[in-house]
C-alpha positions as CSV (number, residue, x, y, z in Angstrom):
1,X,-16.8,58.3,-11.7
2,X,-16.6,57.0,-8.3
3,X,-14.0,54.1,-7.4
4,X,-15.3,50.4,-7.2
5,X,-14.6,49.2,-3.4
6,X,-10.7,48.1,-2.6
7,X,-9.9,44.7,-4.5
8,X,-13.2,45.2,-6.4
9,X,-13.8,45.8,-10.3
10,X,-16.6,46.6,-12.6
11,X,-17.3,46.4,-16.4
12,X,-17.2,49.6,-18.3
13,X,-20.3,52.0,-17.8
14,X,-21.5,50.5,-14.7
15,X,-24.3,52.5,-12.9
16,X,-24.4,51.4,-9.6
17,X,-22.1,49.9,-7.1
18,X,-23.6,46.4,-6.8
19,X,-21.9,46.2,-10.0
20,X,-18.2,46.0,-8.4
21,X,-17.4,42.4,-7.9
22,X,-14.9,41.0,-5.9
23,X,-11.6,40.1,-7.4
24,X,-10.1,36.1,-7.9
25,X,-8.6,35.7,-4.3
26,X,-11.2,38.0,-2.7
27,X,-14.7,37.2,-1.4
28,X,-17.7,39.1,-0.6
29,X,-21.1,40.4,-1.6
30,X,-21.0,42.9,-4.8
31,X,-20.8,46.6,-4.1
32,X,-19.3,45.3,-0.4
33,X,-16.0,45.1,1.5
34,X,-14.0,42.1,-0.1
35,X,-11.6,40.1,2.1
36,X,-8.8,38.4,1.1
37,X,-9.2,34.0,0.9
38,X,-7.6,33.1,4.1
39,X,-4.3,30.8,3.8
40,X,-5.7,27.7,3.2
41,X,-8.1,28.1,0.7
42,X,-8.5,29.7,-3.3
43,X,-10.8,31.7,-5.1
44,X,-10.8,31.4,-8.7
45,X,-13.0,33.7,-10.6
46,X,-14.3,37.1,-9.7
47,X,-17.8,37.6,-8.2
48,X,-19.6,36.7,-4.7
49,X,-18.9,33.2,-4.6
50,X,-16.8,32.5,-1.3
51,X,-13.1,31.1,-0.8
52,X,-12.9,27.2,-1.2
53,X,-10.5,25.1,0.5
54,X,-7.5,23.8,-0.4
55,X,-8.1,19.9,-0.5
56,X,-7.2,17.1,1.9
57,X,-3.6,16.2,1.9
58,X,-2.4,19.5,0.8
59,X,-1.6,23.0,2.7
60,X,-1.0,26.7,1.3
61,X,0.1,29.3,3.5
62,X,-1.0,32.0,1.3
63,X,-3.4,34.7,1.4
64,X,-5.6,35.8,-1.4
65,X,-4.8,33.1,-3.6
66,X,-6.6,32.5,-7.1
67,X,-5.8,29.1,-8.0
68,X,-5.3,25.5,-6.5
69,X,-1.8,25.2,-7.5
70,X,-0.8,27.3,-4.6
71,X,-2.2,24.1,-2.5
72,X,0.7,22.4,-2.1
73,X,0.9,18.7,-1.2
74,X,1.9,17.2,2.1
75,X,5.6,15.5,2.2
76,X,5.4,11.3,1.8
77,X,3.2,9.5,4.4
78,X,1.9,12.8,6.0
79,X,-2.2,14.2,5.1
80,X,-3.9,17.0,6.4
81,X,-7.3,18.4,6.2
82,X,-9.3,20.0,3.4
83,X,-8.1,23.8,4.1
84,X,-5.0,23.3,6.2
85,X,-2.5,26.6,6.3
86,X,0.9,25.6,6.6
87,X,3.1,22.9,6.3
88,X,2.8,22.0,10.0
89,X,-0.7,21.3,9.5
90,X,0.5,18.1,7.6
91,X,0.7,15.1,10.1
92,X,1.8,11.5,9.6
93,X,-1.0,9.7,8.1
94,X,-3.1,6.8,9.5
95,X,-0.6,3.6,9.5
96,X,2.4,5.9,10.0
97,X,4.2,7.7,12.7
98,X,6.7,10.4,13.3
99,X,8.3,13.4,14.7
100,X,7.3,15.8,12.2
101,X,9.2,18.7,14.6
102,X,12.6,17.6,13.1
103,X,11.2,17.6,9.8
104,X,14.4,19.2,8.4
105,X,16.4,16.7,9.8
106,X,14.6,13.5,8.4
107,X,14.4,15.4,4.4
108,X,10.5,15.6,4.7
109,X,10.3,11.9,4.9
110,X,10.0,11.6,8.7
111,X,6.9,9.0,8.7
112,X,7.3,5.3,9.3
113,X,5.3,2.5,8.7
114,X,3.5,1.3,11.8
115,X,5.0,-2.2,12.1
116,X,3.7,-5.5,11.3
117,X,1.6,-6.9,13.9
118,X,0.1,-3.0,14.8
119,X,-2.4,-0.7,13.0
120,X,-3.3,3.1,13.8
121,X,-6.5,4.2,12.9
122,X,-5.7,8.3,13.2
123,X,-3.7,10.5,12.0
124,X,-0.6,12.5,14.0
125,X,1.1,9.0,15.4
126,X,4.5,10.6,16.2
127,X,6.2,7.2,18.1
128,X,5.9,3.7,17.5
129,X,4.0,3.4,20.5
130,X,1.4,5.2,18.6
131,X,0.5,2.1,16.7
132,X,-1.8,0.1,18.8
133,X,-1.2,-4.0,19.0
134,X,-3.7,-6.0,17.3
135,X,-5.7,-8.3,19.5
136,X,-4.1,-11.5,20.9
137,X,-3.4,-13.9,18.5
138,X,-4.0,-11.8,15.2
139,X,-1.3,-10.2,13.0
140,X,-1.7,-7.2,10.4
141,X,0.5,-6.1,7.5
142,X,2.7,-3.1,8.4
143,X,0.8,0.3,7.5
144,X,-2.4,-1.4,8.9
145,X,-5.0,1.5,9.6
146,X,-8.1,-0.1,10.9
147,X,-8.2,-3.1,13.7
148,X,-10.2,-5.2,11.3
149,X,-6.9,-5.2,9.2
150,X,-5.7,-7.6,12.4
151,X,-6.4,-11.4,11.3
152,X,-6.1,-14.3,12.9
153,X,-3.0,-16.4,12.7
154,X,-2.4,-19.8,11.9
155,X,-3.4,-22.3,14.4
156,X,-6.5,-19.8,15.4
157,X,-9.8,-18.9,14.5
158,X,-11.9,-15.8,14.7
159,X,-13.5,-12.4,13.6
160,X,-10.9,-9.9,12.3
161,X,-10.0,-7.2,15.0
162,X,-11.3,-9.3,17.7
163,X,-8.9,-12.0,20.1
164,X,-9.1,-15.5,18.4
165,X,-9.7,-18.6,19.9
166,X,-6.7,-21.4,19.7
167,X,-7.9,-24.4,17.5
168,X,-8.3,-27.4,20.0
169,X,-6.2,-30.0,20.7
170,X,-5.9,-32.9,17.6
171,X,-6.3,-30.3,15.3
172,X,-4.4,-27.8,13.5
173,X,-5.4,-24.6,11.2
174,X,-2.4,-23.7,8.3
175,X,-4.0,-20.4,7.5
176,X,-4.8,-17.1,8.1
177,X,-7.6,-15.2,8.6
178,X,-9.7,-18.6,9.7
179,X,-12.9,-17.3,10.7
180,X,-14.5,-20.5,12.4
181,X,-14.1,-23.5,14.3
182,X,-14.3,-25.8,11.2
183,X,-10.6,-24.3,9.9
184,X,-9.4,-26.6,11.9
185,X,-8.3,-29.7,10.7
186,X,-8.4,-33.0,12.2
187,X,-5.1,-34.9,12.6
188,X,-4.7,-37.8,10.9
189,X,-5.8,-41.0,12.6
190,X,-3.6,-42.3,15.5
191,X,-2.1,-38.6,15.9
192,X,-2.4,-35.9,17.9
193,X,-1.5,-32.2,18.2
194,X,-1.8,-29.5,21.3
195,X,-3.8,-26.6,21.1
196,X,-3.4,-23.8,18.6
197,X,-1.3,-25.9,16.0
198,X,-0.7,-24.2,12.6
199,X,0.5,-27.4,10.6
200,X,0.3,-30.9,9.8
201,X,3.7,-31.6,11.1
202,X,2.4,-30.4,14.6
203,X,0.5,-33.7,14.5
204,X,2.8,-36.2,15.8
205,X,1.7,-40.3,16.2
206,X,0.1,-41.3,19.5
207,X,2.2,-43.8,21.5
208,X,2.0,-47.4,20.0
209,X,2.3,-45.6,16.4
């Protein structure tokens, strides 16, 4: 009886080398060379099936892993691509920033939210300056991830993610995310307001009233 190739096995009574299949944690053709699953991957069952990537938001530093239990979750506020092999693969998620080189100093919680009025649509931000400012006269909630999260502030109107226009003189707009001029309401008769007014109280009586 001949031994199967390294890291493979066969049922009792097997008469051909192709009856030898790679063990869990290893991949390769039946009867051939079996290669350990690389870090960032795993393989649950024996056979010819390939190793599987650990999912996004995880990492796996071990080789020849036999279960997705080996895929460890990234720290809070971070993410990773599928198949990531080490903790250093975890980067601050979109909407966050932080210096992960000092991970131990901040106890694994190194990512801060991009502040209101900004957004970040990519992973890996390090400094607050990596959060992009919303267009003129727009605002966003903290940890925003897309430029379209930026909406017009009161007193202005326009589409999300683009510079807003001011409401004209003698009107006001008290709401956020107004998309067109119709949101700018006329001041009462015999009153006026400056451009970009955001409140009814911005309407003042004209001279003589």
